GUNU-881321 format. One line per field, with one value per residue (C-alpha): residue number from 0; chain; x, y, z. Coordinates in nm, 2 decimals, always signed. Each point is the difference from the previous one (the first is absolute). Example, Ala and Ser with C-alpha at 12.3 -4.5 7.8 and 13.67 -1.06 7.14 Angstrom:
% residues 2
nr 0,1
kette A,A
u +1.23,+0.14
v -0.45,+0.34
w +0.78,-0.07
***
This chain:
% residues 379
nr 0,1,2,3,4,5,6,7,8,9,10,11,12,13,14,15,16,17,18,19,20,21,22,23,24,25,26,27,28,29,30,31,32,33,34,35,36,37,38,39,40,41,42,43,44,45,46,47,48,49,50,51,52,53,54,55,56,57,58,59,60,61,62,63,64,65,66,67,68,69,70,71,72,73,74,75,76,77,78,79,80,81,82,83,84,85,86,87,88,89,90,91,92,93,94,95,96,97,98,99,100,101,102,103,104,105,106,107,108,109,110,111,112,113,114,115,116,117,118,119,120,121,122,123,124,125,126,127,128,129,130,131,132,133,134,135,136,137,138,139,140,141,142,143,144,145,146,147,148,149,150,151,152,153,154,155,156,157,158,159,160,161,162,163,164,165,166,167,168,169,170,171,172,173,174,175,176,177,178,179,180,181,182,183,184,185,186,187,188,189,190,191,192,193,194,195,196,197,198,199,200,201,202,203,204,205,206,207,208,209,210,211,212,213,214,215,216,217,218,219,220,221,222,223,224,225,226,227,228,229,230,231,232,233,234,235,236,237,238,239,240,241,242,243,244,245,246,247,248,249,250,251,252,253,254,255,256,257,258,259,260,261,262,263,264,265,266,267,268,269,270,271,272,273,274,275,276,277,278,279,280,281,282,283,284,285,286,287,288,289,290,291,292,293,294,295,296,297,298,299,300,301,302,303,304,305,306,307,308,309,310,311,312,313,314,315,316,317,318,319,320,321,322,323,324,325,326,327,328,329,330,331,332,333,334,335,336,337,338,339,340,341,342,343,344,345,346,347,348,349,350,351,352,353,354,355,356,357,358,359,360,361,362,363,364,365,366,367,368,369,370,371,372,373,374,375,376,377,378
kette A,A,A,A,A,A,A,A,A,A,A,A,A,A,A,A,A,A,A,A,A,A,A,A,A,A,A,A,A,A,A,A,A,A,A,A,A,A,A,A,A,A,A,A,A,A,A,A,A,A,A,A,A,A,A,A,A,A,A,A,A,A,A,A,A,A,A,A,A,A,A,A,A,A,A,A,A,A,A,A,A,A,A,A,A,A,A,A,A,A,A,A,A,A,A,A,A,A,A,A,A,A,A,A,A,A,A,A,A,A,A,A,A,A,A,A,A,A,A,A,A,A,A,A,A,A,A,A,A,A,A,A,A,A,A,A,A,A,A,A,A,A,A,A,A,A,A,A,A,A,A,A,A,A,A,A,A,A,A,A,A,A,A,A,A,A,A,A,A,A,A,A,A,A,A,A,A,A,A,A,A,A,A,A,A,A,A,A,A,A,A,A,A,A,A,A,A,A,A,A,A,A,A,A,A,A,A,A,A,A,A,A,A,A,A,A,A,A,A,A,A,A,A,A,A,A,A,A,A,A,A,A,A,A,A,A,A,A,A,A,A,A,A,A,A,A,A,A,A,A,A,A,A,A,A,A,A,A,A,A,A,A,A,A,A,A,A,A,A,A,A,A,A,A,A,A,A,A,A,A,A,A,A,A,A,A,A,A,A,A,A,A,A,A,A,A,A,A,A,A,A,A,A,A,A,A,A,A,A,A,A,A,A,A,A,A,A,A,A,A,A,A,A,A,A,A,A,A,A,A,A,A,A,A,A,A,A,A,A,A,A,A,A,A,A,A,A,A,A,A,A,A,A,A,A,A,A,A,A,A,A,A,A,A,A,A,A,A,A,A,A,A,A,A,A,A,A,A,A
u +0.02,+0.26,+0.19,-0.34,-0.02,+0.35,-0.03,-0.34,+0.18,+0.31,-0.15,-0.25,+0.26,+0.24,-0.25,-0.29,-0.34,-0.23,-0.36,-0.20,+0.14,-0.35,-0.14,-0.19,+0.12,-0.18,+0.28,+0.33,+0.22,-0.19,+0.03,+0.39,+0.03,-0.22,+0.18,+0.34,-0.12,-0.12,+0.28,-0.23,+0.16,-0.30,-0.20,+0.33,+0.01,-0.36,+0.03,+0.27,-0.08,+0.24,-0.12,+0.09,+0.30,+0.15,-0.06,+0.22,+0.25,+0.03,-0.02,+0.34,+0.12,-0.06,-0.06,-0.17,-0.37,-0.07,+0.27,-0.15,-0.37,+0.13,+0.14,-0.30,-0.21,+0.25,-0.03,-0.39,-0.03,+0.30,-0.15,+0.36,+0.02,+0.17,-0.13,+0.24,+0.27,-0.25,-0.10,+0.33,+0.09,-0.32,+0.10,+0.35,-0.10,-0.33,-0.31,-0.16,-0.13,-0.15,+0.18,-0.16,-0.22,+0.09,-0.21,+0.14,-0.23,-0.16,+0.25,+0.04,+0.35,-0.01,+0.26,+0.05,+0.25,+0.11,+0.17,+0.00,-0.07,+0.39,+0.15,+0.37,-0.16,-0.04,-0.28,-0.11,-0.22,-0.20,-0.17,-0.26,-0.15,-0.36,-0.17,-0.33,-0.15,+0.10,+0.30,+0.35,+0.20,+0.35,+0.18,+0.33,+0.20,+0.22,+0.26,+0.03,-0.05,-0.20,-0.31,-0.04,-0.07,+0.35,+0.16,-0.20,+0.08,+0.37,-0.14,-0.21,+0.25,+0.26,-0.20,-0.14,+0.20,+0.39,-0.01,-0.22,+0.19,+0.30,-0.13,-0.15,+0.29,+0.31,+0.11,+0.26,+0.12,+0.27,-0.21,-0.29,+0.05,+0.12,-0.27,-0.28,+0.14,+0.01,-0.36,-0.13,+0.21,-0.24,-0.32,+0.06,+0.09,-0.30,-0.22,+0.12,+0.01,+0.36,+0.10,+0.35,+0.04,-0.17,+0.25,+0.27,-0.13,-0.03,+0.37,+0.00,-0.19,+0.15,+0.23,-0.18,-0.31,+0.16,+0.07,-0.35,-0.21,-0.28,+0.28,+0.13,-0.37,-0.09,+0.29,-0.10,-0.34,+0.18,+0.25,-0.25,-0.17,+0.33,+0.21,+0.08,+0.35,-0.11,-0.25,+0.29,+0.22,-0.27,-0.13,+0.37,+0.05,-0.33,+0.13,+0.32,-0.11,-0.34,-0.05,-0.10,-0.29,-0.33,-0.13,+0.31,+0.07,-0.38,+0.17,+0.29,-0.13,+0.15,+0.32,+0.08,-0.14,+0.21,+0.29,-0.11,-0.05,-0.28,-0.03,-0.01,-0.23,-0.24,+0.02,-0.10,-0.33,-0.07,+0.10,-0.31,-0.22,+0.04,-0.11,-0.29,-0.07,+0.02,-0.16,+0.07,+0.24,+0.24,-0.04,+0.11,+0.30,+0.08,-0.03,+0.19,+0.28,+0.00,+0.01,+0.31,+0.17,-0.12,-0.24,-0.25,-0.21,-0.04,-0.07,-0.28,-0.17,+0.00,-0.14,-0.30,-0.07,+0.01,-0.24,-0.20,+0.01,-0.04,-0.16,-0.02,+0.37,+0.12,+0.37,+0.00,-0.14,+0.31,+0.23,-0.11,+0.03,+0.35,+0.12,-0.14,+0.19,+0.32,-0.03,-0.15,-0.31,-0.26,-0.28,+0.09,-0.03,-0.31,-0.20,+0.05,-0.09,-0.33,-0.07,+0.08,-0.26,-0.25,+0.07,+0.00,-0.22,+0.29,+0.10,+0.35,+0.09,+0.22,+0.14,+0.09,+0.15,+0.22,+0.16,+0.10,+0.37,-0.06,-0.26,+0.21,+0.11,-0.30,-0.20,+0.19,-0.13,-0.28,-0.17,-0.02,-0.14,-0.28,-0.06,-0.03,-0.20,-0.28,-0.04,-0.06,-0.26,-0.16,-0.01
v +0.01,+0.21,-0.03,+0.06,+0.32,+0.09,-0.06,+0.20,+0.29,-0.02,-0.05,+0.27,+0.26,-0.13,+0.03,+0.24,-0.05,-0.02,+0.00,-0.32,-0.25,-0.13,+0.28,-0.14,+0.07,-0.11,+0.09,-0.06,+0.09,+0.33,+0.05,-0.06,+0.25,+0.29,-0.04,+0.01,+0.31,+0.19,-0.09,-0.14,-0.25,-0.04,-0.14,-0.25,-0.10,-0.12,-0.18,-0.23,-0.33,+0.02,-0.38,-0.13,+0.20,-0.07,-0.40,+0.05,+0.18,-0.23,-0.32,-0.20,+0.22,-0.31,+0.22,-0.18,+0.03,+0.21,+0.25,-0.03,+0.07,+0.29,+0.14,-0.03,+0.16,+0.28,+0.04,+0.00,+0.24,+0.26,-0.06,+0.08,+0.31,-0.23,+0.23,+0.29,-0.10,-0.01,+0.33,+0.11,-0.16,+0.15,+0.34,-0.06,-0.20,+0.19,-0.11,-0.37,-0.19,-0.32,-0.21,-0.37,-0.23,-0.37,-0.26,-0.32,-0.19,+0.24,+0.22,+0.34,+0.12,+0.38,+0.14,+0.39,+0.22,+0.33,+0.24,+0.37,+0.05,+0.03,-0.36,+0.14,+0.06,-0.26,-0.25,-0.27,-0.32,-0.16,-0.35,-0.01,-0.35,+0.04,-0.29,-0.13,+0.21,+0.32,+0.11,+0.03,-0.29,+0.09,+0.20,+0.02,+0.28,-0.01,+0.19,-0.25,-0.28,-0.20,-0.03,+0.25,-0.28,-0.14,+0.34,+0.02,-0.38,+0.10,+0.24,-0.21,-0.29,+0.19,+0.12,-0.30,-0.34,+0.02,-0.38,+0.06,+0.33,-0.18,-0.28,+0.27,+0.23,-0.22,+0.08,-0.23,+0.00,+0.23,+0.26,-0.04,+0.26,+0.28,-0.08,+0.04,+0.33,+0.10,-0.13,+0.20,+0.32,-0.07,-0.04,+0.31,+0.23,-0.13,+0.07,+0.37,+0.06,+0.02,-0.14,+0.09,-0.18,-0.30,-0.02,+0.04,-0.30,-0.24,+0.00,-0.21,-0.27,-0.37,-0.04,-0.26,+0.20,+0.32,-0.21,-0.05,+0.20,+0.04,+0.21,+0.20,+0.10,+0.09,+0.22,+0.16,+0.11,+0.12,+0.21,+0.15,+0.16,+0.10,+0.18,+0.00,-0.12,-0.29,-0.08,-0.01,-0.20,-0.25,-0.03,-0.04,-0.30,-0.17,+0.06,-0.14,-0.30,-0.07,+0.14,-0.29,-0.07,+0.13,+0.14,+0.19,+0.12,+0.18,+0.23,+0.07,+0.21,+0.34,-0.16,-0.14,+0.33,+0.23,-0.23,+0.00,-0.37,+0.04,-0.38,-0.08,+0.30,-0.16,-0.33,+0.16,+0.13,-0.33,-0.20,+0.27,-0.11,-0.36,+0.10,+0.21,-0.03,+0.26,+0.37,+0.34,+0.11,-0.29,+0.05,+0.37,-0.11,-0.24,+0.24,+0.26,-0.23,-0.14,+0.37,+0.12,-0.32,+0.11,-0.28,+0.25,-0.26,-0.23,+0.29,+0.13,-0.34,-0.03,+0.33,-0.07,-0.34,+0.20,+0.23,-0.28,-0.11,+0.32,+0.25,+0.24,+0.03,+0.31,-0.07,-0.25,+0.25,+0.22,-0.27,-0.04,+0.35,+0.02,-0.26,+0.16,+0.31,-0.17,-0.18,+0.32,-0.21,+0.27,-0.25,-0.20,+0.33,+0.15,-0.32,-0.05,+0.36,-0.05,-0.36,+0.19,+0.28,-0.28,-0.18,+0.29,+0.26,+0.24,+0.25,+0.04,+0.37,-0.03,+0.35,-0.05,-0.38,+0.16,+0.23,-0.25,-0.11,-0.38,+0.05,+0.28,-0.25,-0.19,+0.33,+0.05,-0.28,-0.04,-0.24,+0.24,+0.27,-0.25,-0.08,+0.33,+0.11,-0.28,+0.15,+0.31,-0.11,-0.16,+0.32
w -0.01,+0.08,-0.32,-0.17,+0.17,-0.05,-0.39,-0.01,+0.15,-0.21,-0.36,+0.09,+0.08,-0.29,-0.28,+0.15,+0.01,-0.32,-0.09,-0.03,-0.26,-0.09,-0.20,-0.28,-0.35,-0.29,-0.25,+0.16,-0.31,-0.02,+0.39,-0.01,-0.27,+0.12,+0.35,-0.19,-0.21,+0.32,+0.20,+0.26,+0.23,+0.22,-0.32,-0.07,+0.34,+0.00,-0.32,+0.18,+0.16,+0.30,+0.13,-0.35,-0.03,+0.35,-0.10,-0.30,+0.17,+0.27,-0.24,+0.05,+0.29,+0.26,+0.26,+0.32,-0.04,+0.30,-0.15,-0.33,+0.11,+0.19,-0.29,-0.21,+0.29,-0.01,-0.34,+0.02,+0.28,-0.14,-0.35,-0.16,-0.22,-0.29,-0.24,+0.11,-0.24,-0.31,+0.08,-0.01,-0.33,-0.15,+0.09,-0.13,-0.34,-0.10,-0.14,+0.07,-0.28,-0.02,-0.21,+0.03,+0.24,-0.02,+0.17,+0.14,+0.24,+0.22,+0.00,-0.22,-0.09,-0.09,-0.17,+0.02,-0.14,+0.14,-0.21,-0.17,-0.35,-0.04,-0.01,+0.10,+0.33,+0.31,-0.04,+0.18,-0.05,+0.27,+0.01,+0.27,+0.11,+0.07,+0.18,-0.02,+0.26,-0.26,+0.23,-0.04,+0.14,-0.15,-0.27,-0.18,-0.15,-0.29,+0.18,+0.26,-0.21,+0.25,+0.23,+0.30,+0.20,-0.04,+0.10,+0.31,+0.10,+0.01,+0.27,+0.22,-0.03,+0.12,+0.27,+0.13,-0.13,-0.01,-0.12,-0.31,-0.09,+0.02,-0.27,-0.21,-0.01,+0.01,+0.33,+0.16,+0.38,-0.05,-0.19,+0.22,+0.24,-0.23,-0.24,+0.27,+0.08,-0.37,-0.01,+0.32,-0.15,-0.34,+0.19,+0.20,-0.29,-0.18,+0.29,+0.01,-0.38,-0.01,-0.36,+0.04,+0.34,-0.17,-0.32,+0.25,+0.21,-0.27,-0.04,+0.31,-0.11,-0.05,-0.31,-0.14,+0.00,-0.13,-0.31,-0.06,-0.28,+0.30,+0.20,-0.30,-0.09,+0.37,-0.02,-0.33,+0.16,+0.32,-0.19,-0.26,+0.34,+0.12,-0.26,-0.38,+0.12,+0.18,-0.26,-0.24,+0.22,+0.07,-0.38,-0.13,+0.27,-0.16,-0.37,+0.07,+0.21,-0.13,-0.37,-0.17,+0.24,-0.14,+0.32,+0.06,-0.34,+0.01,+0.24,-0.19,-0.30,+0.08,+0.13,-0.37,-0.17,+0.24,-0.12,-0.38,-0.02,-0.18,-0.11,+0.39,+0.07,-0.25,+0.14,+0.34,-0.14,-0.16,+0.34,+0.17,-0.28,+0.07,+0.36,-0.07,-0.34,-0.28,+0.02,-0.15,+0.27,-0.06,-0.39,+0.05,+0.21,-0.26,-0.32,+0.20,+0.04,-0.37,-0.10,+0.19,-0.14,-0.33,-0.09,-0.14,-0.20,+0.30,+0.25,-0.23,-0.01,+0.37,+0.03,-0.21,+0.19,+0.33,-0.14,-0.09,+0.33,+0.20,-0.24,+0.28,+0.08,-0.13,+0.05,-0.29,-0.24,+0.09,-0.04,-0.33,-0.08,+0.15,-0.21,-0.30,+0.07,+0.08,-0.34,-0.18,-0.08,-0.09,-0.03,+0.29,+0.20,-0.16,-0.01,+0.35,+0.09,-0.18,+0.19,+0.32,-0.07,-0.09,+0.31,+0.26,-0.16,-0.05,-0.29,-0.07,-0.14,-0.31,+0.03,+0.34,-0.06,-0.28,+0.28,+0.21,-0.05,-0.04,-0.27,-0.21,-0.24,-0.05,-0.02,-0.33,-0.17,-0.27,+0.25,+0.26,-0.24,-0.09,+0.37,+0.07,-0.27,+0.08,+0.33,-0.14,-0.21,+0.29,+0.19
***
């Protein structure tokens, strides 16, 4: 009874209180999108089934039944604000968009993309696991490369069961004490929101675990939240040690692009596609890589496929325009501008365009004169 009371108090204090998790929702995918769009943490909290999530977290932890029940009781009583990190991601990455919903048995797998219109900015993909009771049971993110329950299992196992921790994270007797101290430092830093401290604490984990992809990807998450320098350091380690792993390679687009390794950058985008499927944002990424690599014909085809997939993604049209300007292809530039007008109800002024530096040469062509005249006739 005492341990149940202690765990309830601990979890409530650590995670904070949230509202009821049993709010009804007839359309969970739309509810998720609305919560992320409105940065509404309370609404997202209500969609999470803490009981189901706690069962997943504790699966395989081999805790004594009394302790496991205490943890579950504490989670239910404290209703962990697990959505806090998702809201932060939404604030950083941009507009949420529902990409697909797949069903497997009673569960639904809801894939959401968070991104702005510019493909060069930060983006994230999150897949929510929705149970038969229409509540979220778990979720995975592209940047972490795994389920949230797996990440939190590290926290709870380290807190409650040293033997299981040793088995899961390759601790031997010699490294056990130092590793436990490192884990405690990690947990303490995360509870304070001290990502720099968490990043440093990871260096104290067992050598065998530090050689795993899991460790490297957790380190990237901590580095991203700490500084550009730490993120670069963690990314370089991932590239050098796990660059051939599809899940790891999905995080290395910018790493390879900065180094002008265009083939590797393109492969990294395809690694993302293999995980989440093709879409307009990834088409834009691929087109830009192909363009800077001088593969303009391929870039044009990729852009057009991207527009077919997401005709409302403006960046794809501008990617085509930029390719046309680079190659001095007036018909491509002008036809794309016309398609943009039709798609978004916009009207370009030929006189103003002609005065813009990038369009100066195109504006001197017969094609531009015909295009401009057609607008005067319509007006």
